[in-house]
Kinemage of the C-alpha trace (Angstrom):
@kinemage 1
@onewidth
@group {chain A} dominant
@subgroup {mainchain}
@vectorlist {calphas} color= white
{ca met a 1} P -0.074 0.078 -0.073
{ca ala a 2} L 2.721 2.128 0.944
{ca gly a 3} L 4.722 1.400 -2.268
{ca his a 4} L 1.312 2.501 -4.487
{ca phe a 5} L 0.953 5.884 -2.219
{ca leu a 6} L 4.936 6.321 -2.869
{ca lys a 7} L 4.637 5.717 -6.747
{ca ala a 8} L 1.232 8.039 -6.982
{ca val a 9} L 3.386 10.678 -5.061
{ca leu a 10} L 6.238 10.274 -7.532
{ca ala a 11} L 3.857 10.561 -10.492
{ca ser a 12} L 2.170 13.466 -9.274
{ca ala a 13} L 5.509 15.276 -8.675
{ca met a 14} L 6.699 14.174 -12.468
{ca leu a 15} L 3.728 15.403 -13.666
{ca ala a 16} L 3.845 18.912 -11.825
{ca ala a 17} L 7.636 18.995 -12.722
{ca thr a 18} L 6.682 18.421 -16.396
{ca phe a 19} L 3.646 21.066 -16.247
{ca ile a 20} L 6.279 23.567 -14.190
{ca ser a 21} L 8.837 22.728 -17.256
{ca ala a 22} L 6.318 23.217 -20.126
{ca thr a 23} L 5.035 26.491 -18.622
{ca ala a 24} L 8.684 28.054 -18.303
{ca gln a 25} L 9.316 26.901 -22.274
{ca ala a 26} L 6.162 28.841 -23.018
{ca gln a 27} L 7.394 31.758 -21.159
{ca gln a 28} L 10.571 31.578 -23.083
{ca val a 29} L 8.548 32.704 -26.705
{ca leu a 30} L 7.609 35.976 -27.312
{ca arg a 31} L 4.551 36.270 -29.518
{ca val a 32} L 3.832 38.946 -31.751
{ca thr a 33} L 1.051 40.280 -34.260
{ca thr a 34} L 0.016 43.231 -35.846
{ca ile a 35} L -3.289 44.901 -37.139
{ca pro a 36} L -3.528 43.711 -40.856
{ca glu a 37} L -3.097 47.062 -42.170
{ca glu a 38} L -1.846 45.240 -45.772
{ca ala a 39} L -2.201 41.927 -46.882
{ca ala a 40} L -0.692 39.000 -44.656
{ca thr a 41} L 2.356 38.523 -46.989
{ca glu a 42} L 3.322 41.882 -46.630
{ca gln a 43} L 2.969 41.961 -42.797
{ca ile a 44} L 5.279 38.988 -42.813
{ca arg a 45} L 7.748 41.047 -44.959
{ca lys a 46} L 7.596 44.045 -43.081
{ca phe a 47} L 8.028 42.442 -39.532
{ca thr a 48} L 9.921 39.073 -39.613
{ca pro a 49} L 13.401 41.403 -39.743
{ca leu a 50} L 12.152 42.967 -36.551
{ca ala a 51} L 10.950 39.696 -34.884
{ca ser a 52} L 14.825 38.247 -35.683
{ca tyr a 53} L 16.238 41.530 -34.226
{ca leu a 54} L 14.286 41.086 -31.038
{ca glu a 55} L 15.208 37.451 -30.557
{ca lys a 56} L 18.804 38.658 -30.166
{ca ala a 57} L 18.068 41.648 -28.282
{ca val a 58} L 15.782 40.112 -25.569
{ca gly a 59} L 17.046 36.821 -25.928
{ca met a 60} L 13.937 34.958 -26.255
{ca lys a 61} L 12.513 32.997 -29.527
{ca val a 62} L 9.863 35.218 -31.393
{ca glu a 63} L 6.843 34.078 -33.313
{ca phe a 64} L 5.257 36.622 -35.688
{ca thr a 65} L 1.707 35.346 -36.428
{ca pro a 66} L -0.766 37.481 -38.605
{ca val a 67} L -4.555 37.877 -37.630
{ca ser a 68} L -7.319 38.050 -39.980
{ca asp a 69} L -8.559 41.665 -39.117
{ca tyr a 70} L -8.354 44.434 -36.767
{ca pro a 71} L -10.689 43.276 -33.790
{ca ala a 72} L -8.690 39.965 -33.786
{ca ala a 73} L -5.624 41.886 -32.861
{ca val a 74} L -7.444 43.774 -30.300
{ca glu a 75} L -8.639 40.388 -28.873
{ca thr a 76} L -5.678 38.439 -28.837
{ca leu a 77} L -3.597 40.895 -26.356
{ca val a 78} L -6.695 41.613 -24.236
{ca asn a 79} L -7.130 37.539 -23.714
{ca lys a 80} L -3.156 37.457 -23.651
{ca lys a 81} L -3.113 35.020 -26.605
{ca val a 82} L -0.104 37.248 -27.838
{ca asp a 83} L 2.197 39.538 -26.065
{ca leu a 84} L 3.280 42.204 -28.185
{ca val a 85} L 0.874 43.863 -30.776
{ca trp a 86} L 1.694 46.629 -33.582
{ca phe a 87} L -1.693 48.604 -33.075
{ca gly a 88} L -3.031 51.661 -34.825
{ca gly a 89} L -4.083 54.366 -32.447
{ca phe a 90} L -7.729 53.604 -32.283
{ca thr a 91} L -6.914 49.884 -31.915
{ca his a 92} L -4.849 50.641 -28.764
{ca val a 93} L -7.933 52.549 -27.235
{ca gln a 94} L -10.308 49.633 -28.049
{ca ala a 95} L -7.930 47.288 -26.542
{ca asn a 96} L -7.617 49.276 -23.686
{ca leu a 97} L -11.078 49.765 -22.992
{ca arg a 98} L -11.663 46.094 -23.417
{ca ser a 99} L -9.040 44.998 -20.949
{ca gly a 100} L -10.237 47.724 -18.101
{ca gly a 101} L -7.065 49.896 -18.717
{ca lys a 102} L -4.276 47.019 -18.781
{ca ile a 103} L -2.605 48.056 -22.316
{ca val a 104} L 0.901 49.346 -22.085
{ca pro a 105} L 2.058 51.621 -24.857
{ca leu a 106} L 5.803 50.842 -25.312
{ca ala a 107} L 6.978 52.746 -28.218
{ca gln a 108} L 5.981 54.438 -31.531
{ca arg a 109} L 7.651 55.830 -34.471
{ca glu a 110} L 8.772 59.330 -34.732
{ca glu a 111} L 5.923 59.542 -37.632
{ca asp a 112} L 3.288 58.447 -35.278
{ca ala a 113} L 3.675 61.747 -33.280
{ca lys a 114} L 2.580 63.574 -35.990
{ca phe a 115} L 0.626 61.391 -38.326
{ca gln a 116} L -1.822 62.226 -41.266
{ca ser a 117} L -4.399 60.318 -43.564
{ca val a 118} L -4.765 61.382 -47.318
{ca phe a 119} L -7.998 61.514 -49.401
{ca ile a 120} L -7.412 60.100 -52.837
{ca ala a 121} L -9.462 60.045 -55.998
{ca lys a 122} L -9.072 60.126 -59.877
{ca thr a 123} L -7.458 63.198 -61.156
{ca asp a 124} L -10.216 63.632 -63.727
{ca ser a 125} L -13.131 62.750 -61.332
{ca gly a 126} L -13.584 66.608 -60.374
{ca ile a 127} L -13.147 65.751 -56.676
{ca lys a 128} L -10.879 68.578 -55.534
{ca thr a 129} L -12.108 69.319 -51.866
{ca leu a 130} L -13.903 67.256 -49.080
{ca ala a 131} L -17.538 68.938 -50.117
{ca asp a 132} L -16.936 67.397 -53.661
{ca met a 133} L -17.343 64.087 -52.484
{ca lys a 134} L -20.980 64.713 -51.421
{ca gly a 135} L -23.248 62.412 -53.643
{ca lys a 136} L -20.165 60.050 -54.527
{ca gln a 137} L -19.126 56.464 -53.503
{ca val a 138} L -16.328 56.593 -50.842
{ca ser a 139} L -14.248 53.929 -49.241
{ca phe a 140} L -12.718 53.893 -45.637
{ca gly a 141} L -10.117 50.891 -44.827
{ca ser a 142} L -10.879 49.043 -41.825
{ca gln a 143} L -13.862 50.327 -39.582
{ca ser a 144} L -11.194 50.000 -36.577
{ca ser a 145} L -8.593 51.799 -38.577
{ca thr a 146} L -7.196 54.916 -37.042
{ca ser a 147} L -5.633 56.653 -40.268
{ca gly a 148} L -8.187 54.774 -42.778
{ca his a 149} L -11.472 55.387 -40.710
{ca leu a 150} L -11.819 57.099 -37.312
{ca met a 151} L -9.551 60.326 -38.232
{ca pro a 152} L -10.711 60.826 -41.607
{ca arg a 153} L -14.465 60.476 -40.530
{ca ser a 154} L -13.553 63.064 -37.457
{ca phe a 155} L -12.177 65.499 -39.911
{ca leu a 156} L -15.242 65.164 -42.244
{ca leu a 157} L -17.654 65.699 -39.390
{ca gln a 158} L -15.410 68.807 -38.442
{ca ala a 159} L -16.243 69.763 -41.980
{ca asp a 160} L -20.116 69.349 -41.404
{ca ile a 161} L -19.962 66.279 -43.697
{ca thr a 162} L -21.705 63.103 -42.235
{ca pro a 163} L -20.616 60.169 -44.426
{ca glu a 164} L -23.954 58.014 -44.210
{ca lys a 165} L -26.096 61.170 -44.798
{ca asp a 166} L -24.239 62.914 -47.524
{ca phe a 167} L -22.215 60.187 -49.522
{ca arg a 168} L -24.192 58.133 -52.284
{ca arg a 169} L -22.221 54.880 -50.528
{ca val a 170} L -19.953 54.325 -47.759
{ca ala a 171} L -17.580 51.128 -48.214
{ca tyr a 172} L -14.905 49.512 -46.093
{ca ser a 173} L -12.164 48.205 -47.764
{ca gly a 174} L -10.435 46.306 -44.635
{ca ala a 175} L -6.786 47.346 -45.626
{ca his a 176} L -4.942 50.382 -46.959
{ca asp a 177} L -3.751 48.684 -49.992
{ca ala a 178} L -7.208 47.750 -50.982
{ca thr a 179} L -8.509 51.112 -50.527
{ca ile a 180} L -6.173 52.414 -53.172
{ca ala a 181} L -7.135 49.507 -55.463
{ca ser a 182} L -10.906 50.333 -55.116
{ca val a 183} L -10.349 53.774 -56.317
{ca val a 184} L -7.829 52.748 -59.140
{ca ser a 185} L -10.203 50.288 -60.140
{ca gly a 186} L -13.337 52.630 -59.836
{ca lys a 187} L -15.252 50.870 -57.404
{ca val a 188} L -15.392 53.947 -55.632
{ca asp a 189} L -14.642 57.769 -56.368
{ca ala a 190} L -12.769 58.736 -53.371
{ca ala a 191} L -11.152 57.210 -50.456
{ca ala a 192} L -9.311 57.928 -47.248
{ca leu a 193} L -5.754 56.209 -46.030
{ca asp a 194} L -2.669 56.183 -44.235
{ca ile a 195} L -0.352 58.726 -45.655
{ca thr a 196} L 2.840 56.253 -45.206
{ca val a 197} L 1.035 53.293 -47.116
{ca trp a 198} L 0.098 56.197 -50.018
{ca arg a 199} L 3.830 57.429 -50.179
{ca lys a 200} L 5.123 53.569 -50.369
{ca phe a 201} L 3.111 53.162 -53.101
{ca val a 202} L 4.019 55.991 -55.167
{ca thr a 203} L 7.708 55.602 -54.166
{ca glu a 204} L 7.600 51.698 -55.623
{ca asn a 205} L 5.620 52.975 -58.690
{ca lys a 206} L 2.511 50.895 -57.749
{ca val a 207} L 0.305 53.578 -58.502
{ca asp a 208} L 0.145 55.972 -61.476
{ca thr a 209} L -0.125 59.830 -59.655
{ca lys a 210} L -1.513 60.992 -62.984
{ca ala a 211} L -4.396 58.911 -62.816
{ca val a 212} L -4.977 58.843 -58.928
{ca asp a 213} L -3.954 61.188 -56.342
{ca val a 214} L -4.052 63.043 -53.062
{ca phe a 215} L -6.687 66.043 -52.936
{ca tyr a 216} L -6.682 66.231 -48.930
{ca thr a 217} L -4.337 65.639 -46.463
{ca thr a 218} L -5.715 65.881 -42.844
{ca pro a 219} L -4.102 67.685 -39.861
{ca pro a 220} L -1.545 65.680 -37.614
{ca tyr a 221} L -2.721 63.276 -34.919
{ca phe a 222} L -1.075 60.511 -32.847
{ca asn a 223} L -1.290 57.208 -34.102
{ca tyr a 224} L 0.585 53.691 -34.117
{ca asn a 225} L 2.265 52.216 -31.282
{ca trp a 226} L 3.716 48.803 -29.998
{ca ser a 227} L 1.923 47.839 -27.075
{ca val a 228} L 1.891 45.104 -24.268
{ca his a 229} L -0.451 43.886 -21.770
{ca ala a 230} L 0.269 45.276 -18.211
{ca asp a 231} L 0.438 41.684 -16.790
{ca met a 232} L 3.928 41.302 -18.673
{ca pro a 233} L 6.897 41.124 -16.121
{ca ala a 234} L 7.894 45.026 -15.975
{ca asp a 235} L 11.536 43.836 -16.736
{ca leu a 236} L 10.695 42.123 -19.982
{ca gln a 237} L 8.384 45.440 -21.030
{ca gln a 238} L 11.532 47.195 -20.527
{ca lys a 239} L 13.803 44.871 -22.613
{ca ile a 240} L 11.224 45.208 -25.560
{ca lys a 241} L 11.065 48.785 -25.158
{ca ala a 242} L 14.706 49.423 -24.979
{ca ala a 243} L 15.216 46.920 -28.018
{ca leu a 244} L 13.022 49.092 -30.196
{ca leu a 245} L 14.462 52.763 -29.087
{ca ala a 246} L 17.993 51.231 -29.727
{ca leu a 247} L 17.044 50.738 -33.457
{ca ser a 248} L 19.751 53.313 -35.354
{ca pro a 249} L 19.454 54.345 -38.913
{ca ala a 250} L 23.242 54.345 -38.753
{ca asn a 251} L 23.445 50.556 -38.285
{ca pro a 252} L 22.612 49.295 -41.904
{ca glu a 253} L 20.557 46.187 -40.317
{ca his a 254} L 18.444 48.614 -38.128
{ca ala a 255} L 18.148 50.604 -41.134
{ca glu a 256} L 16.402 48.196 -42.916
{ca ile a 257} L 14.345 47.235 -40.358
{ca leu a 258} L 13.122 50.859 -40.018
{ca arg a 259} L 12.729 51.039 -43.689
{ca leu a 260} L 10.155 48.229 -43.899
{ca asn a 261} L 8.573 49.664 -40.659
{ca arg a 262} L 8.262 52.941 -42.480
{ca ala a 263} L 9.959 54.444 -39.572
{ca thr a 264} L 12.903 56.963 -39.212
{ca arg a 265} L 13.107 55.850 -35.437
{ca tyr a 266} L 11.230 54.497 -32.745
{ca ile a 267} L 10.651 56.796 -29.567
{ca ala a 268} L 8.979 56.744 -26.187
{ca thr a 269} L 5.373 57.081 -26.048
{ca thr a 270} L 2.423 57.214 -23.355
{ca pro a 271} L -1.084 56.364 -22.811
{ca glu a 272} L -1.830 59.975 -22.721
{ca asn a 273} L -0.841 60.476 -26.357
{ca tyr a 274} L -3.995 58.525 -27.213
{ca lys a 275} L -6.657 60.328 -25.094
{ca gly a 276} L -7.460 62.515 -28.163
{ca leu a 277} L -7.940 59.499 -30.214
{ca glu a 278} L -10.608 58.206 -27.568
{ca thr a 279} L -12.513 61.648 -27.590
{ca ala a 280} L -12.484 61.594 -31.291
{ca ala a 281} L -13.907 57.878 -31.490
{ca arg a 282} L -16.783 58.862 -29.117
{ca ser a 283} L -17.587 62.045 -30.892
{ca ala a 284} L -17.635 60.072 -33.864
{ca gly a 285} L -20.044 57.632 -32.594
{ca leu a 286} L -17.165 54.684 -33.039
{ca leu a 287} L -16.926 53.904 -29.046
């Protein structure tokens, strides 16, 4: 009987040790995702070099997994299915509210302190101002996009233009590259998107600005950041933040990572930077 008892205790101890070992192993992986502002293949191309850099800088295996839509990026961090997320300002606000204030923004690109959106249309469309879009078919990006929906809508409302009332049709493309395609193809007459994606398409000759171009650029606002859950150990938060801030354009390897991330460099950010977006979202009826 004693032998059976001893075997049971040893079995339990081994099971516990296996569980603890598995748990420890699980914590050696840093799980990363991003909002799907472009196609999954482009997200992987953009962020894989950064993931490799973080592996070395933080001393952990890094797994980058694309998600299907913006709400999925919010839920994965709120539910701690991932550890680090590249959010737009609005998705950061949504995640923070969903988690009861448990989302910590670590770093943003220098560009994100004064971010802008652009409105584009075919150059022969006759659309030259925001008011010219009245009665037209207009597309935003994802409904949860800061630069592709929230802030463009906010600036339209400030100009006394209510999309659902003043536009013939309101569409949502789901991603910035799809937004450009919807104007180029003539599916819609005009659209709003992230200025850095537009510039990337122009630089890479993926759009003909003689046919489709910007007719309005918004005032600046705070946007994207890398966020973590507040339950992440403070020392790991600091390691990740330090690694992002250490990326230097003077280092060729770093310069390539920054170029892919459409960043000159990363700078520290604070929760206060996103309060204005929360206010704008409430005013626009999106929260």
